C-alpha positions, 0 to 999 in steps of 0.5 A, spaced: 485 501 466 479 506 467 478 511 472 471 515 474 470 520 479 463 520 482 464 525 487 469 530 490 468 533 497 467 541 497 471 542 503 477 538 501 480 534 495 477 528 497 474 524 492 470 518 491 471 514 485 472 507 481 477 504 477 476 498 473 482 492 471 481 486 468 480 482 474 474 487 477 472 494 479 475 497 485 472 503 489 476 508 492 479 511 496 481 504 498 486 500 502 490 494 499 492 489 504 499 487 503 500 479 501 508 480 500 509 472 498 503 471 495 499 471 502 497 476 507 500 474 513 495 469 518 489 471 513 486 466 508 484 468 501 476 467 503 477 471 509 480 477 505 474 477 500 468 475 504 470 478 511 475 483 510 472 485 504 478 487 500 477 489 493 485 489 491 491 486 494 499 487 494 504 482 492 511 484 493 516 483 486 523 482 490 520 477 495 516 473 489 522 473 485 526 470 490 520 465 493 517 462 489 521 464 483 518 467 476 518 460 473 513 457 478 509 463 478 509 463 470 508 455 470 501 457 474 500 462 469 500 468 474 500 470 481 492 470 481 491 463 479 497 461 484 494 464 490 487 463 488 485 470 488 480 472 482 480 480 484 485 485 482 492 485 484 498 490 484 505 489 485 511 494 487 517 494 483 522 491 488 525 498 489 523 499 496 526 492 498 533 493 495 533 500 498 532 497 505 538 492 503 543 498 504 549 495 506 548 489 501 546 493 495 550 497 489 546 502 485 548 504 478 545 507 472 544 500 470 540 498 476 541 495 483 545 490 484 544 486 491 544 480 495 538 476 497 536 477 504 535 469 504 542 466 502 546 471 500 546 470 493 547 476 488 542 479 484 541 484 479 534 488 478 534 493 472 528 497 470 527 492 464 528 486 469 523 489 474 518 489 468 519 482 466 518 480 473 512 483 474 509 481 467 511 474 469 507 475 476 501 478 472 499 483 477 493 488 474 497 494 476 505 494 476 510 499 479 515 503 475 522 501 478 525 507 482 530 509 487 529 513 493 532 516 498 531 516 506 528 522 510 533 526 511 537 526 505 542 531 502 539 535 497 544 532 491 543 525 493 535 526 492 536 530 486 540 524 483 535 519 485 529 523 482 533 523 475 535 516 475 528 514 477 525 518 471 530 515 466 529 508 469 521 510 468 522 511 460 526 504 460 520 501 463 515 503 458 520 501 452 520 494 455 513 494 456 511 497 449 516 491 446 514 485 450 506 483 450 502 481 456 503 474 458 496 472 460 491 475 456 490 481 459 493 488 460 497 491 465 497 498 467 504 501 469 504 506 475 510 511 475 513 514 482 514 521 484 520 522 488 524 528 491 525 526 498 522 532 502 525 538 498 519 542 495 522 544 488 524 536 487 517 534 489 514 539 484 519 537 478 518 530 479 510 531 479 510 535 473 515 530 469 510 524 472 504 528 470 506 529 463 508 522 462 501 520 461 500 514 465 493 511 467 495 512 475 500 515 479 504 513 485 507 518 490 513 514 493 519 516 498 514 517 504 512 514 510 520 512 511 520 515 518 519 522 517 514 527 521 507 526 519 507 534 517 512 533 512 508 527 509 502 531 509 506 537 506 509 533 500 503 529 499 498 536 498 504 539 494 504 532 489 497 531 489 495 538 487 500 537 480 498 530 478 492 529 474 485 529 477 482 524 473 487 519 474 488 515 481 493 517 486 497 512 490 501 514 496 505 508 497 506 505 504 501 509 508 500 508 514 496 509 520 488 510 520 489 517 521 494 518 516 489 515 511 484 520 512 488 526 512 491 523 506 484 522 503 483 529 504 489 531 500 486 527 494 490 520 495 485 514 492 490 508 494 494 506 500 498 500 502 501 498 509 504 492 513 502 496 519 495 493 520 497 486 520 504 487 523 502 490 529 496 485 529 501 480 531 504 484 536 497 485 539 496 492 537 488 493 535 486 499 531 479 501 533 473 506 532 475 508 539 482 508 539 489 504 539 488 498 544 494 493 546 490 487 547 496 484 551 495 489 557 492 485 563 486 491 563 483 487 558 483 480 562 476 480 565 473 485 559 468 480 556 465 486 551 466 485 544 473 486 541 470 493 538 463 495 540 463 499 533 466 494 528 462 490 523 467 484 522 465 478 525 471 477 529 468 484 533 462 480 535 464 473 536 470 474 540 471 478 547 477 482 549 478 477 554 478 471 550 483 474 545 488 477 550 488 470 553 490 467 546 496 472 546 498 471 553 497 463 551 501 464 545 496 461 541 496 463 533 489 464 533 490 470 537 494 473 531 489 471 526 483 474 529 487 481 531 489 480 523 482 480 521 480 485 525 485 490 523 484 489 516 477 489 516 477 495 520 482 499 515 477 497 509 471 499 513 475 506 515 476 507 507 468 505 506 466 510 511 470 515 508 467 514 501 460 514 504 461 521 507 465 524 501 458 522 497 454 525 503 458 531 502 460 531 510 467 528 509 471 534 512 467 535 518 467 527 519 474 526 518 476 532 523 471 529 528 474 522 527 481 523 527 482 524 534 478 518 536 482 514 532 489 517 535 487 515 542 490 510 547 486 505 550 
């Protein structure tokens, strides 16, 4: 994978770049819609590409392993062909999902044994097996298998998880070196920085990952319920250590204002289920602030869904109409809201890039963040 930085903001660490994969280029900073089980919920692939302007999407190793299963994906020659998506894909390693199964998992040096949330069946993920699954899925960017701890956590547990993550990373690389790609293109491994909210652990992990020499690096174990200032402190610390000439991916983040603040710290890539999950519950993110479209105040508001938005749903549907769809429990409401939120997120990072290139990102960000946080 090639990464080129075109412009760096003079008043922050924000940068505009491009990375190239076998399935195309991605302009950074970028947000990646989450396609957990080979589908971004309530959104067609055509809409992802043409209306939302998604450049790369994320697939979930844990969920794809359980359904449809690796044999099905290998028979289709990988996830790209299976879901008819010819642009880049990133897969997580399954580490976060098995972490979330705290009551039905057991972590050892070998890996993680867990029970399926679907039928209770027993499974084992090791670093090697995570790589094998991701090899069969065929994503352009694949994540190292890691162990994370929630925030807050005891220092000794966070330290232990960090060292396990580092040892597992070496096993991931060894497996990839010994097993060639399946579908005629190279996959790029991103290691993951851990260390919880402890500065010394984050520094140690970031230095270890920086010295690993990967073509891109991820920051994990954040956006797990910690205060925003803790997230920003850890992201800032890690970005100052990770190589400047490689893309930096902050996993599982976040709100629109989280994106802008972390872009200012030097983060290039983001993913989160929040825009689609919240859309299905009626929460819309707009340039004027956050709106609950189910509120009665919108029932006779015939103005555009977002007067400043550029998505086709913003100009074609009114607040009153979408509010009516939610009140009537029509699935179209969830679809329109999901398209809107994802289009807004992609427009947001695109605007951030434009202001980085123009040289006024910091002042634009400082004016924009308070507006994004407003409750309408």
